[in-house]
VEXVO-65709 format. One record per residue: residue in one letter; z, y, x of N, C-alpha, C in turn. Coordinates in steps of 0.001 Angstrom, whole numbers, padded with zeros to 6 digits, always signed. Each point is the difference from the previous one (the first is absolute). Example, Ala and Ser with C-alpha at 12.3 -4.5 7.8 and 13.67 -1.06 7.14 Angstrom:
A+007800-005690+013190+000000+001190-000890+000000+001200+000900S-000720+001050-000350+000060+001190+000820+000730+001090-000770
END
This chain:
X+054545+095651+007006+000248-000570-001309-001025-001103-000268X+000448-001122-000502-000861-001128-000308-000651+000210-001360X-001332-000182-000067-000655+000141-001313+000490-001086-000952X+000007+000297-001295+000452-001008-000970-000944-001194-000048X+000559-001143-000348-000801-001205-000196-000936+000217-001186X-001232-000512+000086-000890+000143-001164+000556-000772-001198X-000214+000551-001171+000464-000651-001225-000831-001245-000288X-001293+000063+000294-000909-001110-000225-000496-000495+001347X-000053-001317+000171-000422-000543+001289-001519+000024+000182X-000755+000102-001072-001465+000045+000063-000509+001082-000951X-001076+000677+000371-000546+001032-000895-000344-000528-001397X-000521-001227-000074-000392-000508-001316+001211-000231-000890X+001175-000257+000585+001223-000137-000800+000275+001314-000732X-000101+001103+000734+000232+001315-000596-001051+000306-001065X-001231-000392+000258-001082+000307-000936+000151-000757-001313X+000324-001287+000065+000139-000769-001241+001239+000461-000772X+001022+000404+000726+001186+000563-000644-000367+001312-000701X-000751+000868+000689-000375+001298-000562-000869-000145-001245X-000913-000963+000011-000845-000226-001185+000872-000389-001189X+000966-000867+000235+000888-000447-001076+000830+001167-000532X+000546+000806+000904+000787+001163-000414-000869+000952-000821X-001215+000223+000435-000904+000905-000726-000313-000534-001399X-000211-001301-000118-000240-000584-001321+001206+000225-000904X+001194-000090+000571+001202+000264-000779+000068+001477-000394X-000238+000888+000946+000090+001440-000261-000997+000474-001051X-001128-000671-000083-001026+000390-000975+000126-000738-001333X+001073-000773-000142+000277-000655-001267-000732-001308-000233X-000657-000528+001032-000750-001245-000160+000824-001251+000275X+001179+000176+000601+000779-001163+000414+001494+000322-000031X+000666-000300-001108+001446+000222-000048+000724-000866+001045X+001039+000569+000622+000713-000743+001051+000590-001300-000517X+000457-000013-001235+000580-001242-000527-001060-001099-000055X-001219+000340-000369-001094-000979-000014-000320-000450+001424X-000045+000978+000925-000286-000321+001396+001058-000946+000576X+001257+000328-000222+001093-000806+000556-000051-001428-000535X-000286-000152-001275-000084-001339-000589-001163-000783+000601X-001155+000644+000114-001182-000684+000555+000211-000348+001473X+000563+000915+000762+000241-000244+001425+001014-001122+000189X+001024-000028-000820+000992-001084+000067-000646-001353-000266X-000895-000046-000972-000699-001265-000298-000830-000447+001202X-000682+000936+000653-000801-000344+001185+000892-000527+001110X+001108+000666+000248+000921-000449+001055+000530-001406-000301X+000370-000242-001238+000493-001342-000378-001093-001051+000174X-001230+000329-000416-001112-000941+000102-000258-000391+001451X+000170+000945+000892-000210-000274+001423+001241-000569+000677X+001092-000087-000736+001232-000518+000591+000606+000960+001005X-000258+001272-000159+000532+000987+000932+001387+000439-000463X+000936-000920+000127+001357+000303-000439+000873+000470+001155X-000492-000126+001234+000767+000463+001153+000050+001522+000011X+000835+000519+000848+000079+001448+000160-001300+000486+000622X-000742+000810-000716-001284+000491+000490+000226+001271+000800X-000733+000132+001083+000188+001151+000880-001081+001056-000151X-000838-000097-001011-001060+000980-000174-001203-000255+000884X-000125-001228+000505-001136-000355+000840-001180-000473-000831X-000918-000681+000675-001227-000430-000669+000253-000889-001212X+000980-000936+000077+000219-000885-001145+000366+000798-001246X+000806+001007+000172+000415+000859-001104-001189+000776-000561X-000774+000628+000879-001095+000841-000469-001222-000800-000435X-000174-001214+000481-001048-000861-000551+000339-000366-001439X+001289-000262-000262+000432-000258-001372-000157+001263-000845X+000292+001158+000588-000158+001285-000696-001467+000208-000384X-000896-000232+000981-001427+000175-000243-000502-000963-001073X+000418-001246+000069-000401-000975-001022+000440+000467-001384X+001228+000484-000085+000509+000491-001279-000813+001188-000490X-000325+000908+000898-000790+001172-000388-001380-000424-000496X-000648-000891+000726-001319-000470-000425+000065-000652-001373X+000968-000887-000193+000143-000676-001292+000300+000985-001121X+000802+001016+000307+000336+001016-000995-001226+000814-000383X-000797+000387+000989-001212+000765-000293-000941-000793-000908X-000114-001298+000247-000864-000848-000821+000594-000156-001403X+001294-000298-000076+000616-000240-001307+000003+001244-000883X+000034+001174+000606-000029+001243-000765-001423+000507-000233X-001004-000766+000449-001390+000379-000212-000449+001173+000859X+000704+000256+001084-000345+001118+000888-000957-000428+001101X-000168-001301+000179-000925-000538+001007-000370-001416-000412X-001132-000442+000486-000449-001380-000215+000290-000802+001266X+000298-001265-000164+000254-000872+001147-001174+000027+000971X-001210+000018-000524-001185+000018+000858-000095+001303+000799X+000434+001111-000592-000006+001279+000722+000984-000035+001167X+001172-000546-000249+001011-000098+001053-000507-000900+001121X-000615-001118-000355-000540-000914+001008-001101+000671+000815X-000843+000782-000655-001091+000689+000703+000542+001053+000971X+001019+000724-000421+000593+001014+000883+000665-000667+001200X+000709-001106-000240+000622-000732+001112-001058-000485+000986X-001085-000534-000513-001075-000496+000866-000623+001142+000796X-000185+001142-000631-000573+001151+000706+000924+000476+001117X+001298+000045-000266+000950+000405+001042+000032-001013+001137X-000064-001284-000344+000006-001028+001053-001239+000139+000888X-001146+000194-000613-001233+000181+000773+000097+001235+000890X+000490+001090-000562+000135+001232+000781+000966-000205+001161X+001099-000669-000254+000996-000259+001047-000594-000846+001124X-000702-001060-000381-000565-000904+001004-001120+000649+000803X-000619+001037-000533-001103+000676+000685+000416+001313+000673X+001282+000281+000016+000494+001227+000621+000562-000319+001376X-000432+000744+001019+000550-000227+001345+001512+000200+000018X+000669-000791+000811+001459+000058+000114+000459+001426+000292X+001003+000424-000737+000568+001319+000219-000663+001121-000768X-001106-000296-000647-000712+001018-000771+000430-000061-001470X-000079+001118-000707+000317-000038-001442-000999-000849-000761X+000484-000688-000999-000857-000840-000850-000453+000841-001186X-001298-000008-000248-000571+000742-001123-000919-000914-000795X+000043+000145-001318-000950-000717-000849-001329+000722+000041X-001075-000786+000022-001327+000608-000089-000404+000036-001461X-000861+000924-000320-000414+000140-001412-001193-000837-000296
END
């Protein structure tokens, strides 16, 4: 029997999706608000083609999530930038094939 195809092509796609779902489940992000904000991001990027759930789709998803967190006062732009920089540093300093971890 052939194993099923993964739903997400990259682990981070699943993670950013899960964070968004959790925000909805906890009452911090109504789906109607999310759908409107995500649609605006897609239009701004000109992503009107059929999206296949790849990086272009999830980069737009991540941008929307970041903007939503800032607009709802749940995060500061500088905090998001600092976390991104920390992950980039950790990634660049991690040997190939090893898990990436943030240092404290």
